[in-house]
C-alpha positions as CSV (number, residue, x, y, z in Angstrom):
1,X,-17.3,-11.2,5.3
2,X,-16.1,-10.8,1.7
3,X,-13.1,-8.7,1.0
4,X,-15.3,-6.2,-1.0
5,X,-17.5,-5.8,2.1
6,X,-14.5,-5.4,4.4
7,X,-12.9,-2.8,2.1
8,X,-16.2,-0.8,1.8
9,X,-16.5,-0.9,5.6
10,X,-12.9,0.2,6.1
11,X,-13.4,3.2,3.7
12,X,-16.6,4.2,5.6
13,X,-15.0,3.8,9.0
14,X,-12.4,6.5,8.1
15,X,-15.0,8.8,6.7
16,X,-13.3,8.7,3.3
17,X,-16.6,7.7,1.7
18,X,-17.7,11.4,2.3
19,X,-14.5,13.4,2.7
20,X,-12.1,12.1,0.1
21,X,-8.4,11.8,1.2
22,X,-6.5,14.4,-0.8
23,X,-2.8,15.3,-0.9
24,X,-2.0,16.5,2.6
25,X,-1.1,20.1,3.1
26,X,0.3,19.8,6.6
27,X,1.7,17.2,9.0
28,X,-1.7,16.7,10.8
29,X,-3.4,15.9,7.5
30,X,-0.6,13.5,6.6
31,X,-0.9,11.7,9.9
32,X,-4.7,11.6,9.5
33,X,-4.2,9.5,6.4
34,X,-1.4,7.3,7.6
35,X,-2.9,6.4,10.9
36,X,-5.9,4.5,9.6
37,X,-3.6,2.7,7.1
38,X,-1.3,1.8,10.0
39,X,-4.3,0.5,12.2
40,X,-5.8,-1.4,9.3
41,X,-2.4,-3.1,8.6
42,X,-2.2,-4.0,12.3
43,X,-5.4,-6.0,12.0
44,X,-5.4,-7.2,8.5
45,X,-2.5,-6.7,6.0
46,X,-4.3,-7.7,2.8
47,X,-7.1,-5.3,3.7
48,X,-4.5,-2.6,4.5
49,X,-3.0,-3.1,1.0
50,X,-6.3,-2.5,-0.7
51,X,-7.2,0.5,1.5
52,X,-3.8,2.0,0.7
53,X,-4.4,1.5,-3.1
54,X,-7.8,3.2,-2.8
55,X,-6.3,6.2,-1.1
56,X,-3.5,6.3,-3.8
57,X,-6.1,6.3,-6.6
58,X,-8.4,8.9,-5.0
59,X,-5.5,11.3,-4.3
60,X,-4.2,10.9,-7.9
61,X,-7.6,11.7,-9.5
62,X,-8.0,14.8,-7.3
63,X,-4.4,15.9,-8.1
64,X,-4.6,15.6,-11.9
65,X,-8.3,15.4,-12.7
66,X,-10.7,18.1,-13.9
67,X,-13.4,19.6,-11.7
68,X,-16.0,17.4,-13.5
69,X,-13.9,14.2,-13.0
70,X,-13.4,15.0,-9.3
71,X,-17.1,15.6,-8.9
72,X,-17.9,12.2,-10.5
73,X,-15.3,10.6,-8.2
74,X,-16.9,12.1,-5.2
75,X,-20.3,10.8,-6.3
76,X,-18.9,7.3,-7.1
77,X,-17.1,6.9,-3.7
78,X,-20.2,8.2,-1.8
79,X,-22.1,5.4,-3.6
80,X,-19.6,2.7,-2.5
81,X,-17.0,2.8,-5.2
82,X,-13.6,1.2,-4.3
83,X,-10.5,2.2,-6.3
84,X,-7.0,0.9,-6.8
85,X,-4.0,1.7,-8.9
86,X,-2.8,-0.9,-11.5
87,X,0.5,0.2,-12.9
88,X,2.8,-2.9,-13.1
89,X,3.5,-4.0,-16.6
90,X,2.4,-7.4,-17.8
91,X,5.5,-8.8,-19.6
92,X,5.0,-9.1,-23.3
93,X,1.5,-7.6,-23.1
94,X,1.8,-3.9,-22.4
95,X,-1.5,-2.0,-22.0
96,X,-2.0,0.1,-25.1
97,X,-4.5,2.7,-26.3
98,X,-5.1,2.0,-29.9
99,X,-7.7,2.9,-32.6
100,X,-9.8,0.0,-31.5
101,X,-9.7,0.8,-27.8
102,X,-7.7,-0.7,-24.9
103,X,-5.6,-3.8,-25.4
104,X,-3.1,-5.6,-23.2
105,X,-2.8,-6.1,-19.5
106,X,-1.4,-5.4,-16.1
107,X,0.3,-7.5,-13.5
108,X,0.1,-7.3,-9.7
109,X,-3.4,-5.9,-10.0
110,X,-4.4,-5.9,-6.3
111,X,-8.1,-6.1,-5.7
112,X,-9.0,-7.6,-9.1
113,X,-12.5,-8.9,-8.8
114,X,-13.0,-6.7,-5.6
115,X,-12.6,-3.1,-6.8
116,X,-15.2,-1.2,-8.7
117,X,-12.7,1.1,-10.4
118,X,-9.1,0.9,-11.4
119,X,-6.7,3.7,-12.2
120,X,-4.3,2.2,-14.9
121,X,-1.4,3.5,-17.0
122,X,-1.7,2.8,-20.7
123,X,0.6,3.7,-23.5
124,X,-0.8,6.1,-26.1
125,X,0.6,8.4,-28.8
126,X,1.5,11.0,-26.2
127,X,3.1,8.6,-23.7
128,X,1.8,7.0,-20.6
129,X,-1.8,8.0,-20.0
130,X,-3.7,7.6,-16.7
131,X,-7.2,6.1,-17.2
132,X,-9.8,5.7,-14.5
133,X,-11.8,2.6,-15.6
134,X,-15.2,1.7,-14.3
135,X,-14.7,-2.1,-14.1
136,X,-18.4,-2.8,-14.6
137,X,-18.3,-1.0,-17.9
138,X,-14.8,-2.1,-18.9
139,X,-14.3,-5.5,-17.2
140,X,-10.9,-7.2,-17.7
141,X,-10.3,-10.9,-18.0
142,X,-8.8,-11.9,-14.7
143,X,-6.1,-14.6,-14.4
144,X,-6.6,-15.9,-10.8
145,X,-4.2,-18.9,-11.3
146,X,-1.1,-16.7,-11.3
147,X,-1.2,-15.4,-7.7
148,X,0.0,-18.5,-5.9
149,X,2.0,-17.0,-3.0
150,X,2.5,-18.1,0.6
151,X,0.9,-14.9,1.9
152,X,-1.3,-11.9,0.9
153,X,-3.6,-14.3,-1.0
154,X,-6.7,-12.3,0.2
155,X,-5.4,-9.2,-1.5
156,X,-6.6,-10.8,-4.8
157,X,-3.5,-9.6,-6.6
158,X,-4.0,-11.0,-10.2
159,X,-3.1,-10.4,-13.8
160,X,-5.7,-8.6,-15.9
161,X,-6.2,-8.2,-19.6
162,X,-8.4,-6.2,-22.0
163,X,-9.0,-6.8,-25.6
164,X,-10.2,-3.8,-27.7
165,X,-12.1,-2.4,-24.8
166,X,-13.8,0.9,-25.4
167,X,-12.7,3.9,-23.4
168,X,-14.2,7.3,-23.1
169,X,-12.3,10.6,-23.1
170,X,-13.7,11.3,-19.7
171,X,-11.6,8.3,-18.4
172,X,-8.4,10.1,-19.2
173,X,-6.9,11.6,-16.0
174,X,-4.4,14.4,-16.5
175,X,-1.9,14.9,-19.3
176,X,0.3,12.0,-20.4
177,X,3.3,11.0,-18.2
178,X,2.0,12.6,-15.0
179,X,1.8,9.3,-13.0
180,X,5.5,9.2,-12.2
181,X,5.7,12.9,-11.4
182,X,7.7,13.8,-8.2
183,X,7.5,14.3,-5.3
184,X,4.2,12.4,-5.3
185,X,5.4,9.2,-7.0
186,X,8.3,8.3,-4.6
187,X,6.8,10.1,-1.6
188,X,3.6,8.1,-1.8
189,X,5.6,5.0,-0.7
190,X,5.1,6.3,2.9
191,X,1.5,5.1,2.7
192,X,2.4,1.4,2.2
193,X,5.3,1.8,4.7
194,X,2.6,2.8,7.3
195,X,0.7,-0.4,6.5
196,X,4.0,-2.4,7.0
197,X,4.6,-0.7,10.3
198,X,1.1,-1.7,11.3
199,X,2.0,-5.3,10.5
200,X,5.0,-5.1,12.9
201,X,2.6,-3.9,15.6
202,X,0.3,-6.7,14.7
203,X,3.1,-9.3,15.3
204,X,3.6,-7.8,18.7
205,X,-0.1,-7.9,19.5
206,X,-0.5,-11.5,18.5
207,X,2.6,-12.8,20.1
208,X,1.6,-11.1,23.4
209,X,-1.9,-12.6,23.2
210,X,-0.5,-16.1,22.6
211,X,1.9,-16.0,25.5
212,X,-0.7,-14.6,27.9
213,X,-3.3,-17.2,26.8
214,X,-0.8,-20.1,27.1
215,X,0.5,-18.9,30.5
216,X,4.0,-18.3,29.2
217,X,4.1,-14.5,29.5
218,X,5.9,-14.5,32.8
219,X,8.8,-16.5,31.5
220,X,11.8,-14.1,31.6
221,X,13.0,-15.1,28.1
222,X,9.6,-14.5,26.7
223,X,9.4,-11.1,28.4
224,X,12.7,-10.3,26.8
225,X,11.2,-11.2,23.4
226,X,8.1,-9.1,24.1
227,X,10.4,-6.1,25.0
228,X,12.2,-6.6,21.7
229,X,9.0,-6.8,19.7
230,X,7.7,-3.6,21.4
231,X,10.9,-1.8,20.6
232,X,10.8,-2.9,16.9
233,X,7.1,-1.9,16.5
234,X,7.6,1.4,18.3
235,X,10.6,2.3,16.2
236,X,8.7,1.4,13.0
237,X,5.8,3.6,14.0
238,X,8.1,6.4,15.1
239,X,10.0,6.6,11.8
240,X,6.7,6.8,9.9
241,X,5.5,9.6,12.1
242,X,8.8,11.5,12.0
243,X,8.9,11.2,8.2
244,X,5.3,12.3,7.8
245,X,6.1,15.5,9.7
246,X,9.5,16.0,8.0
247,X,7.8,15.9,4.6
248,X,6.7,19.5,5.2
249,X,10.0,20.8,6.6
250,X,12.1,19.5,3.7
251,X,12.1,19.5,-0.1
252,X,13.9,18.1,-3.1
253,X,16.1,14.9,-2.7
254,X,16.2,15.2,1.1
255,X,12.4,14.8,1.2
256,X,12.4,11.7,-1.0
257,X,15.4,10.2,0.6
258,X,13.7,10.4,4.0
259,X,10.8,8.4,2.7
260,X,13.3,5.8,1.2
261,X,15.1,5.7,4.6
262,X,11.7,5.1,6.4
263,X,11.0,2.3,4.0
264,X,14.3,0.6,4.8
265,X,14.0,1.1,8.5
266,X,10.5,-0.4,8.7
267,X,11.5,-3.3,6.5
268,X,14.5,-4.1,8.7
269,X,12.3,-3.9,11.8
270,X,9.7,-6.1,10.2
271,X,12.3,-8.8,9.3
272,X,13.6,-8.9,12.8
273,X,10.1,-8.9,14.3
274,X,9.2,-11.9,12.1
275,X,12.1,-13.8,13.5
276,X,11.4,-12.9,17.2
277,X,7.7,-13.6,16.9
278,X,8.4,-17.1,15.6
279,X,11.0,-17.7,18.3
280,X,8.4,-16.7,21.0
281,X,5.4,-18.7,19.7
282,X,7.2,-21.6,18.1
283,X,5.5,-24.2,15.9
284,X,2.0,-23.2,17.1
285,X,2.3,-19.9,15.1
286,X,2.5,-21.9,11.9
287,X,-0.8,-23.7,12.3
288,X,-3.1,-22.2,9.7
289,X,-5.8,-21.5,12.3
290,X,-3.5,-19.7,14.6
291,X,-3.9,-15.8,14.7
292,X,-0.2,-15.3,14.1
293,X,0.0,-17.6,11.0
294,X,-1.6,-15.2,8.5
295,X,0.3,-12.2,9.8
296,X,3.6,-14.0,9.5
297,X,2.9,-15.1,5.9
298,X,1.3,-11.8,4.8
299,X,4.0,-9.6,6.1
300,X,6.8,-11.7,4.7
301,X,5.2,-11.4,1.2
302,X,4.1,-7.7,1.5
303,X,7.6,-6.6,2.4
304,X,8.8,-7.7,-1.0
305,X,8.2,-4.4,-2.6
306,X,10.2,-3.7,-5.7
307,X,13.7,-2.2,-5.9
308,X,14.9,-2.2,-2.2
309,X,18.5,-1.9,-3.3
310,X,17.7,1.3,-5.3
311,X,16.2,2.8,-2.1
312,X,19.3,1.9,-0.1
313,X,21.5,3.6,-2.7
314,X,19.2,6.7,-2.7
315,X,19.7,7.0,1.0
316,X,23.4,6.4,0.8
317,X,23.8,9.1,-1.9
318,X,21.8,11.6,0.3
319,X,24.0,10.9,3.2
320,X,27.1,11.3,1.1
321,X,25.9,14.6,-0.3
322,X,25.0,15.9,3.2
323,X,21.2,16.0,2.5
324,X,20.6,13.5,5.3
325,X,22.2,13.5,8.7
326,X,21.0,12.0,11.9
327,X,19.6,14.3,14.5
328,X,17.4,14.3,17.6
């Protein structure tokens, strides 16, 4: 199955091809979005990455778009549209809105060649403008030679460029400079953290399956490793769930610092789980056709989200200021 078909199926399986995921208004709605992302990451991290990007784009358009734009989005998604957000700057080639159209590029464009629509940030006279581009109408040049990584190859994360591409006024989503508006910008990280947590559970699943299949699951040392993997996966899921609920009981810096803390907690659990899974399975898990191999490589790459030190400092400041304190 192609990644485009897998993503379309994943969107349909959640019902998000009919009922678009919007900004949650209560904890139950938040968990209803995060749970499918977690479960998709548990099975397939590159697919989870693209599904998370689709949710992000759909939420942003509904948050800042006009009624007519939201209606067009609904029609497009019902027709099989797959969206993503391309925000990362391409060094030396910023994406600009000029008199001749759209010129420049984006880096880390996940789903390039897979998605039907991309929500991009482009610099114009008023600042950074969100544009929802129909990629069939405004196709970029895709540099597929750049994404040479050890994992997440199937996420199709490439560099893209446009040269004097025409854009319509209807493609402009919201006023300039809304993309980084809080609390949505920092708070939205909990979506990819849920996918990461799913990856930790996936490590536990695949390690257990290997040990059972090879007759090694009764070894006491291996059972100790399985216990450790369960604890790490369960803790990762728990912090995502707790943070999703706490989002509606907090505000301001405490709310955002809790998301940053969840990101750090899940990343730490994932790093430890990677080591334990490799100890349990050994060399067999590094053979390319082994079920654990892709999960090891994909999670190791996907964890490299930008600015982890900034997140740690944010949490530390919140603890210092009394905004965060441990409790049961």
